[in-house]
mmCIF file of the N, C-alpha and C atoms, coordinates in Angstrom:
data_MODEL
# 
_entry.id   MODEL 
# 
loop_
_atom_site.group_PDB 
_atom_site.id 
_atom_site.type_symbol 
_atom_site.label_atom_id 
_atom_site.label_alt_id 
_atom_site.label_comp_id 
_atom_site.label_asym_id 
_atom_site.label_entity_id 
_atom_site.label_seq_id 
_atom_site.pdbx_PDB_ins_code 
_atom_site.Cartn_x 
_atom_site.Cartn_y 
_atom_site.Cartn_z 
_atom_site.occupancy 
_atom_site.B_iso_or_equiv 
_atom_site.pdbx_formal_charge 
_atom_site.auth_seq_id 
_atom_site.auth_comp_id 
_atom_site.auth_asym_id 
_atom_site.auth_atom_id 
_atom_site.pdbx_PDB_model_num 
ATOM 1   N N  . MET A 1 1  ? 74.096 -85.799  3.129  1.00 0.00 ? 1  MET A N  1 
ATOM 2   C CA . MET A 1 1  ? 74.034 -84.499  2.550  1.00 0.00 ? 1  MET A CA 1 
ATOM 3   C C  . MET A 1 1  ? 74.640 -83.524  3.548  1.00 0.00 ? 1  MET A C  1 
ATOM 4   N N  . LYS A 1 2  ? 75.353 -82.545  3.068  1.00 0.00 ? 2  LYS A N  1 
ATOM 5   C CA . LYS A 1 2  ? 75.956 -81.521  3.919  1.00 0.00 ? 2  LYS A CA 1 
ATOM 6   C C  . LYS A 1 2  ? 75.365 -80.167  3.536  1.00 0.00 ? 2  LYS A C  1 
ATOM 7   N N  . THR A 1 3  ? 74.941 -79.405  4.537  1.00 0.00 ? 3  THR A N  1 
ATOM 8   C CA . THR A 1 3  ? 74.417 -78.074  4.277  1.00 0.00 ? 3  THR A CA 1 
ATOM 9   C C  . THR A 1 3  ? 75.484 -77.025  4.601  1.00 0.00 ? 3  THR A C  1 
ATOM 10  N N  . ALA A 1 4  ? 75.326 -75.847  4.066  1.00 0.00 ? 4  ALA A N  1 
ATOM 11  C CA . ALA A 1 4  ? 76.306 -74.774  4.285  1.00 0.00 ? 4  ALA A CA 1 
ATOM 12  C C  . ALA A 1 4  ? 76.153 -74.129  5.665  1.00 0.00 ? 4  ALA A C  1 
ATOM 13  N N  . TYR A 1 5  ? 75.000 -74.276  6.281  1.00 0.00 ? 5  TYR A N  1 
ATOM 14  C CA . TYR A 1 5  ? 74.734 -73.661  7.582  1.00 0.00 ? 5  TYR A CA 1 
ATOM 15  C C  . TYR A 1 5  ? 73.685 -74.478  8.321  1.00 0.00 ? 5  TYR A C  1 
ATOM 16  N N  . ARG A 1 6  ? 73.434 -74.106  9.558  1.00 0.00 ? 6  ARG A N  1 
ATOM 17  C CA . ARG A 1 6  ? 72.333 -74.697  10.317 1.00 0.00 ? 6  ARG A CA 1 
ATOM 18  C C  . ARG A 1 6  ? 71.538 -73.560  10.943 1.00 0.00 ? 6  ARG A C  1 
ATOM 19  N N  . ASN A 1 7  ? 70.268 -73.777  11.174 1.00 0.00 ? 7  ASN A N  1 
ATOM 20  C CA . ASN A 1 7  ? 69.431 -72.756  11.792 1.00 0.00 ? 7  ASN A CA 1 
ATOM 21  C C  . ASN A 1 7  ? 69.698 -72.738  13.285 1.00 0.00 ? 7  ASN A C  1 
ATOM 22  N N  . ALA A 1 8  ? 69.778 -71.539  13.842 1.00 0.00 ? 8  ALA A N  1 
ATOM 23  C CA . ALA A 1 8  ? 70.025 -71.365  15.267 1.00 0.00 ? 8  ALA A CA 1 
ATOM 24  C C  . ALA A 1 8  ? 68.985 -70.399  15.815 1.00 0.00 ? 8  ALA A C  1 
ATOM 25  N N  . GLY A 1 9  ? 68.925 -70.255  17.107 1.00 0.00 ? 9  GLY A N  1 
ATOM 26  C CA . GLY A 1 9  ? 67.935 -69.378  17.726 1.00 0.00 ? 9  GLY A CA 1 
ATOM 27  C C  . GLY A 1 9  ? 67.997 -67.938  17.250 1.00 0.00 ? 9  GLY A C  1 
ATOM 28  N N  . ALA A 1 10 ? 69.189 -67.451  16.942 1.00 0.00 ? 10 ALA A N  1 
ATOM 29  C CA . ALA A 1 10 ? 69.353 -66.057  16.523 1.00 0.00 ? 10 ALA A CA 1 
ATOM 30  C C  . ALA A 1 10 ? 69.622 -65.948  15.021 1.00 0.00 ? 10 ALA A C  1 
ATOM 31  N N  . GLY A 1 11 ? 69.178 -66.908  14.239 1.00 0.00 ? 11 GLY A N  1 
ATOM 32  C CA . GLY A 1 11 ? 69.400 -66.860  12.797 1.00 0.00 ? 11 GLY A CA 1 
ATOM 33  C C  . GLY A 1 11 ? 70.187 -68.066  12.329 1.00 0.00 ? 11 GLY A C  1 
ATOM 34  N N  . GLN A 1 12 ? 71.061 -67.855  11.367 1.00 0.00 ? 12 GLN A N  1 
ATOM 35  C CA . GLN A 1 12 ? 71.836 -68.958  10.817 1.00 0.00 ? 12 GLN A CA 1 
ATOM 36  C C  . GLN A 1 12 ? 73.228 -69.012  11.428 1.00 0.00 ? 12 GLN A C  1 
ATOM 37  N N  . ASP A 1 13 ? 73.666 -70.214  11.735 1.00 0.00 ? 13 ASP A N  1 
ATOM 38  C CA . ASP A 1 13 ? 75.000 -70.488  12.239 1.00 0.00 ? 13 ASP A CA 1 
ATOM 39  C C  . ASP A 1 13 ? 75.777 -71.061  11.059 1.00 0.00 ? 13 ASP A C  1 
ATOM 40  N N  . GLN A 1 14 ? 76.938 -70.541  10.768 1.00 0.00 ? 14 GLN A N  1 
ATOM 41  C CA . GLN A 1 14 ? 77.694 -70.951  9.586  1.00 0.00 ? 14 GLN A CA 1 
ATOM 42  C C  . GLN A 1 14 ? 78.405 -72.302  9.745  1.00 0.00 ? 14 GLN A C  1 
ATOM 43  N N  . THR A 1 15 ? 78.005 -73.063  10.749 1.00 0.00 ? 15 THR A N  1 
ATOM 44  C CA . THR A 1 15 ? 78.521 -74.410  10.939 1.00 0.00 ? 15 THR A CA 1 
ATOM 45  C C  . THR A 1 15 ? 77.776 -75.357  10.013 1.00 0.00 ? 15 THR A C  1 
ATOM 46  N N  . ALA A 1 16 ? 78.484 -76.224  9.333  1.00 0.00 ? 16 ALA A N  1 
ATOM 47  C CA . ALA A 1 16 ? 77.843 -77.186  8.435  1.00 0.00 ? 16 ALA A CA 1 
ATOM 48  C C  . ALA A 1 16 ? 77.009 -78.182  9.226  1.00 0.00 ? 16 ALA A C  1 
ATOM 49  N N  . ALA A 1 17 ? 75.914 -78.594  8.646  1.00 0.00 ? 17 ALA A N  1 
ATOM 50  C CA . ALA A 1 17 ? 75.058 -79.616  9.243  1.00 0.00 ? 17 ALA A CA 1 
ATOM 51  C C  . ALA A 1 17 ? 74.988 -80.795  8.281  1.00 0.00 ? 17 ALA A C  1 
ATOM 52  N N  . TYR A 1 18 ? 74.895 -81.981  8.813  1.00 0.00 ? 18 TYR A N  1 
ATOM 53  C CA . TYR A 1 18 ? 74.827 -83.194  8.000  1.00 0.00 ? 18 TYR A CA 1 
ATOM 54  C C  . TYR A 1 18 ? 73.465 -83.839  8.173  1.00 0.00 ? 18 TYR A C  1 
ATOM 55  N N  . ILE A 1 19 ? 72.888 -84.278  7.078  1.00 0.00 ? 19 ILE A N  1 
ATOM 56  C CA . ILE A 1 19 ? 71.570 -84.903  7.096  1.00 0.00 ? 19 ILE A CA 1 
ATOM 57  C C  . ILE A 1 19 ? 71.715 -86.327  6.580  1.00 0.00 ? 19 ILE A C  1 
ATOM 58  N N  . PHE A 1 20 ? 71.237 -87.280  7.357  1.00 0.00 ? 20 PHE A N  1 
ATOM 59  C CA . PHE A 1 20 ? 71.316 -88.691  6.986  1.00 0.00 ? 20 PHE A CA 1 
ATOM 60  C C  . PHE A 1 20 ? 69.911 -89.268  6.924  1.00 0.00 ? 20 PHE A C  1 
ATOM 61  N N  . ALA A 1 21 ? 69.695 -90.139  5.993  1.00 0.00 ? 21 ALA A N  1 
ATOM 62  C CA . ALA A 1 21 ? 68.400 -90.816  5.875  1.00 0.00 ? 21 ALA A CA 1 
ATOM 63  C C  . ALA A 1 21 ? 68.632 -92.191  5.281  1.00 0.00 ? 21 ALA A C  1 
ATOM 64  N N  . SER A 1 22 ? 67.640 -93.004  5.365  1.00 0.00 ? 22 SER A N  1 
ATOM 65  C CA . SER A 1 22 ? 67.748 -94.326  4.747  1.00 0.00 ? 22 SER A CA 1 
ATOM 66  C C  . SER A 1 22 ? 66.502 -94.589  3.925  1.00 0.00 ? 22 SER A C  1 
ATOM 67  N N  . ALA A 1 23 ? 66.604 -95.526  3.049  1.00 0.00 ? 23 ALA A N  1 
ATOM 68  C CA . ALA A 1 23 ? 65.472 -95.903  2.207  1.00 0.00 ? 23 ALA A CA 1 
ATOM 69  C C  . ALA A 1 23 ? 64.473 -96.702  3.034  1.00 0.00 ? 23 ALA A C  1 
ATOM 70  N N  . PRO A 1 24 ? 63.206 -96.628  2.676  1.00 0.00 ? 24 PRO A N  1 
ATOM 71  C CA . PRO A 1 24 ? 62.199 -97.433  3.378  1.00 0.00 ? 24 PRO A CA 1 
ATOM 72  C C  . PRO A 1 24 ? 62.503 -98.925  3.256  1.00 0.00 ? 24 PRO A C  1 
ATOM 73  N N  . ILE A 1 25 ? 62.115 -99.666  4.254  1.00 0.00 ? 25 ILE A N  1 
ATOM 74  C CA . ILE A 1 25 ? 62.271 -101.124 4.213  1.00 0.00 ? 25 ILE A CA 1 
ATOM 75  C C  . ILE A 1 25 ? 60.895 -101.770 4.336  1.00 0.00 ? 25 ILE A C  1 
ATOM 76  N N  . THR A 1 26 ? 60.766 -102.972 3.845  1.00 0.00 ? 26 THR A N  1 
ATOM 77  C CA . THR A 1 26 ? 59.518 -103.715 3.946  1.00 0.00 ? 26 THR A CA 1 
ATOM 78  C C  . THR A 1 26 ? 59.612 -104.684 5.115  1.00 0.00 ? 26 THR A C  1 
ATOM 79  N N  . LEU A 1 27 ? 58.636 -104.605 5.998  1.00 0.00 ? 27 LEU A N  1 
ATOM 80  C CA . LEU A 1 27 ? 58.598 -105.499 7.152  1.00 0.00 ? 27 LEU A CA 1 
ATOM 81  C C  . LEU A 1 27 ? 57.756 -106.721 6.822  1.00 0.00 ? 27 LEU A C  1 
ATOM 82  N N  . GLU A 1 28 ? 57.948 -107.761 7.579  1.00 0.00 ? 28 GLU A N  1 
ATOM 83  C CA . GLU A 1 28 ? 57.210 -108.993 7.365  1.00 0.00 ? 28 GLU A CA 1 
ATOM 84  C C  . GLU A 1 28 ? 55.730 -108.774 7.685  1.00 0.00 ? 28 GLU A C  1 
ATOM 85  N N  . THR A 1 29 ? 54.855 -109.161 6.760  1.00 0.00 ? 29 THR A N  1 
ATOM 86  C CA . THR A 1 29 ? 53.418 -108.990 6.929  1.00 0.00 ? 29 THR A CA 1 
ATOM 87  C C  . THR A 1 29 ? 52.940 -109.648 8.220  1.00 0.00 ? 29 THR A C  1 
ATOM 88  N N  . GLY A 1 30 ? 52.087 -108.936 8.952  1.00 0.00 ? 30 GLY A N  1 
ATOM 89  C CA . GLY A 1 30 ? 51.524 -109.478 10.186 1.00 0.00 ? 30 GLY A CA 1 
ATOM 90  C C  . GLY A 1 30 ? 52.351 -109.204 11.427 1.00 0.00 ? 30 GLY A C  1 
ATOM 91  N N  . LYS A 1 31 ? 53.547 -108.691 11.253 1.00 0.00 ? 31 LYS A N  1 
ATOM 92  C CA . LYS A 1 31 ? 54.394 -108.386 12.418 1.00 0.00 ? 31 LYS A CA 1 
ATOM 93  C C  . LYS A 1 31 ? 54.374 -106.888 12.688 1.00 0.00 ? 31 LYS A C  1 
ATOM 94  N N  . GLN A 1 32 ? 54.645 -106.512 13.937 1.00 0.00 ? 32 GLN A N  1 
ATOM 95  C CA . GLN A 1 32 ? 54.705 -105.114 14.336 1.00 0.00 ? 32 GLN A CA 1 
ATOM 96  C C  . GLN A 1 32 ? 56.099 -104.785 14.842 1.00 0.00 ? 32 GLN A C  1 
ATOM 97  N N  . VAL A 1 33 ? 56.489 -103.535 14.673 1.00 0.00 ? 33 VAL A N  1 
ATOM 98  C CA . VAL A 1 33 ? 57.773 -103.077 15.204 1.00 0.00 ? 33 VAL A CA 1 
ATOM 99  C C  . VAL A 1 33 ? 57.660 -103.027 16.724 1.00 0.00 ? 33 VAL A C  1 
ATOM 100 N N  . ALA A 1 34 ? 58.575 -103.696 17.415 1.00 0.00 ? 34 ALA A N  1 
ATOM 101 C CA . ALA A 1 34 ? 58.562 -103.727 18.877 1.00 0.00 ? 34 ALA A CA 1 
ATOM 102 C C  . ALA A 1 34 ? 59.490 -102.671 19.461 1.00 0.00 ? 34 ALA A C  1 
ATOM 103 N N  . SER A 1 35 ? 60.591 -102.379 18.767 1.00 0.00 ? 35 SER A N  1 
ATOM 104 C CA . SER A 1 35 ? 61.530 -101.388 19.279 1.00 0.00 ? 35 SER A CA 1 
ATOM 105 C C  . SER A 1 35 ? 62.447 -100.920 18.158 1.00 0.00 ? 35 SER A C  1 
ATOM 106 N N  . ILE A 1 36 ? 63.083 -99.793  18.401 1.00 0.00 ? 36 ILE A N  1 
ATOM 107 C CA . ILE A 1 36 ? 64.095 -99.246  17.504 1.00 0.00 ? 36 ILE A CA 1 
ATOM 108 C C  . ILE A 1 36 ? 65.322 -98.973  18.363 1.00 0.00 ? 36 ILE A C  1 
ATOM 109 N N  . THR A 1 37 ? 66.459 -99.493  17.960 1.00 0.00 ? 37 THR A N  1 
ATOM 110 C CA . THR A 1 37 ? 67.685 -99.334  18.741 1.00 0.00 ? 37 THR A CA 1 
ATOM 111 C C  . THR A 1 37 ? 68.568 -98.263  18.112 1.00 0.00 ? 37 THR A C  1 
ATOM 112 N N  . LEU A 1 38 ? 68.912 -97.259  18.905 1.00 0.00 ? 38 LEU A N  1 
ATOM 113 C CA . LEU A 1 38 ? 69.823 -96.194  18.474 1.00 0.00 ? 38 LEU A CA 1 
ATOM 114 C C  . LEU A 1 38 ? 71.206 -96.488  19.047 1.00 0.00 ? 38 LEU A C  1 
ATOM 115 N N  . PRO A 1 39 ? 72.240 -95.872  18.491 1.00 0.00 ? 39 PRO A N  1 
ATOM 116 C CA . PRO A 1 39 ? 73.594 -96.114  19.012 1.00 0.00 ? 39 PRO A CA 1 
ATOM 117 C C  . PRO A 1 39 ? 73.704 -95.777  20.501 1.00 0.00 ? 39 PRO A C  1 
ATOM 118 N N  . ALA A 1 40 ? 74.465 -96.571  21.229 1.00 0.00 ? 40 ALA A N  1 
ATOM 119 C CA . ALA A 1 40 ? 74.668 -96.330  22.659 1.00 0.00 ? 40 ALA A CA 1 
ATOM 120 C C  . ALA A 1 40 ? 75.580 -95.128  22.911 1.00 0.00 ? 40 ALA A C  1 
ATOM 121 N N  . SER A 1 41 ? 76.449 -94.825  21.944 1.00 0.00 ? 41 SER A N  1 
ATOM 122 C CA . SER A 1 41 ? 77.342 -93.669  22.075 1.00 0.00 ? 41 SER A CA 1 
ATOM 123 C C  . SER A 1 41 ? 77.620 -93.102  20.688 1.00 0.00 ? 41 SER A C  1 
ATOM 124 N N  . VAL A 1 42 ? 78.107 -91.878  20.679 1.00 0.00 ? 42 VAL A N  1 
ATOM 125 C CA . VAL A 1 42 ? 78.474 -91.228  19.420 1.00 0.00 ? 42 VAL A CA 1 
ATOM 126 C C  . VAL A 1 42 ? 79.916 -90.757  19.515 1.00 0.00 ? 42 VAL A C  1 
ATOM 127 N N  . ASN A 1 43 ? 80.530 -90.524  18.386 1.00 0.00 ? 43 ASN A N  1 
ATOM 128 C CA . ASN A 1 43 ? 81.919 -90.096  18.333 1.00 0.00 ? 43 ASN A CA 1 
ATOM 129 C C  . ASN A 1 43 ? 81.973 -88.617  17.956 1.00 0.00 ? 43 ASN A C  1 
ATOM 130 N N  . GLN A 1 44 ? 82.527 -87.794  18.799 1.00 0.00 ? 44 GLN A N  1 
ATOM 131 C CA . GLN A 1 44 ? 82.729 -86.368  18.546 1.00 0.00 ? 44 GLN A CA 1 
ATOM 132 C C  . GLN A 1 44 ? 81.431 -85.599  18.331 1.00 0.00 ? 44 GLN A C  1 
ATOM 133 N N  . GLY A 1 45 ? 80.507 -85.718  19.220 1.00 0.00 ? 45 GLY A N  1 
ATOM 134 C CA . GLY A 1 45 ? 79.294 -84.931  19.083 1.00 0.00 ? 45 GLY A CA 1 
ATOM 135 C C  . GLY A 1 45 ? 78.102 -85.532  19.784 1.00 0.00 ? 45 GLY A C  1 
ATOM 136 N N  . SER A 1 46 ? 76.945 -85.133  19.345 1.00 0.00 ? 46 SER A N  1 
ATOM 137 C CA . SER A 1 46 ? 75.696 -85.582  19.942 1.00 0.00 ? 46 SER A CA 1 
ATOM 138 C C  . SER A 1 46 ? 74.807 -86.199  18.886 1.00 0.00 ? 46 SER A C  1 
ATOM 139 N N  . LEU A 1 47 ? 73.908 -87.026  19.301 1.00 0.00 ? 47 LEU A N  1 
ATOM 140 C CA . LEU A 1 47 ? 72.928 -87.631  18.416 1.00 0.00 ? 47 LEU A CA 1 
ATOM 141 C C  . LEU A 1 47 ? 71.601 -86.947  18.661 1.00 0.00 ? 47 LEU A C  1 
ATOM 142 N N  . HIS A 1 48 ? 71.040 -86.338  17.630 1.00 0.00 ? 48 HIS A N  1 
ATOM 143 C CA . HIS A 1 48 ? 69.742 -85.680  17.713 1.00 0.00 ? 48 HIS A CA 1 
ATOM 144 C C  . HIS A 1 48 ? 68.782 -86.370  16.757 1.00 0.00 ? 48 HIS A C  1 
ATOM 145 N N  . VAL A 1 49 ? 67.667 -86.846  17.267 1.00 0.00 ? 49 VAL A N  1 
ATOM 146 C CA . VAL A 1 49 ? 66.640 -87.449  16.438 1.00 0.00 ? 49 VAL A CA 1 
ATOM 147 C C  . VAL A 1 49 ? 65.469 -86.493  16.429 1.00 0.00 ? 49 VAL A C  1 
ATOM 148 N N  . PHE A 1 50 ? 65.164 -85.923  15.262 1.00 0.00 ? 50 PHE A N  1 
ATOM 149 C CA . PHE A 1 50 ? 64.095 -84.944  15.149 1.00 0.00 ? 50 PHE A CA 1 
ATOM 150 C C  . PHE A 1 50 ? 62.790 -85.559  14.648 1.00 0.00 ? 50 PHE A C  1 
ATOM 151 N N  . ALA A 1 51 ? 62.893 -86.669  13.954 1.00 0.00 ? 51 ALA A N  1 
ATOM 152 C CA . ALA A 1 51 ? 61.674 -87.312  13.446 1.00 0.00 ? 51 ALA A CA 1 
ATOM 153 C C  . ALA A 1 51 ? 61.947 -88.783  13.186 1.00 0.00 ? 51 ALA A C  1 
ATOM 154 N N  . LEU A 1 52 ? 60.912 -89.571  13.391 1.00 0.00 ? 52 LEU A N  1 
ATOM 155 C CA . LEU A 1 52 ? 60.976 -91.003  13.136 1.00 0.00 ? 52 LEU A CA 1 
ATOM 156 C C  . LEU A 1 52 ? 59.567 -91.413  12.755 1.00 0.00 ? 52 LEU A C  1 
ATOM 157 N N  . ALA A 1 53 ? 59.431 -92.161  11.681 1.00 0.00 ? 53 ALA A N  1 
ATOM 158 C CA . ALA A 1 53 ? 58.087 -92.538  11.225 1.00 0.00 ? 53 ALA A CA 1 
ATOM 159 C C  . ALA A 1 53 ? 58.015 -94.023  10.944 1.00 0.00 ? 53 ALA A C  1 
ATOM 160 N N  . ILE A 1 54 ? 56.923 -94.621  11.357 1.00 0.00 ? 54 ILE A N  1 
ATOM 161 C CA . ILE A 1 54 ? 56.611 -96.009  11.041 1.00 0.00 ? 54 ILE A CA 1 
ATOM 162 C C  . ILE A 1 54 ? 55.184 -95.997  10.490 1.00 0.00 ? 54 ILE A C  1 
ATOM 163 N N  . SER A 1 55 ? 55.039 -96.495  9.284  1.00 0.00 ? 55 SER A N  1 
ATOM 164 C CA . SER A 1 55 ? 53.692 -96.497  8.700  1.00 0.00 ? 55 SER A CA 1 
ATOM 165 C C  . SER A 1 55 ? 53.357 -97.854  8.139  1.00 0.00 ? 55 SER A C  1 
# 
C-alpha cells in the first residue's frame, strides 16, 4: 500500500510511505519460534520495523 504522505515531527511530510504486511501463517503445533531473520541489507533506503507480533 502507498500513502500520500508520512507523519513527521513537525506535521506531515509529502513524501510517500509504503506499508507492507503478510498474511498470518500457521506454525507446527508444539514448536516455538526461535528467531526471526530480517534482511542483512536494503536497497536505496532504510529498514524500519515498528511492530512485530507472535501469538
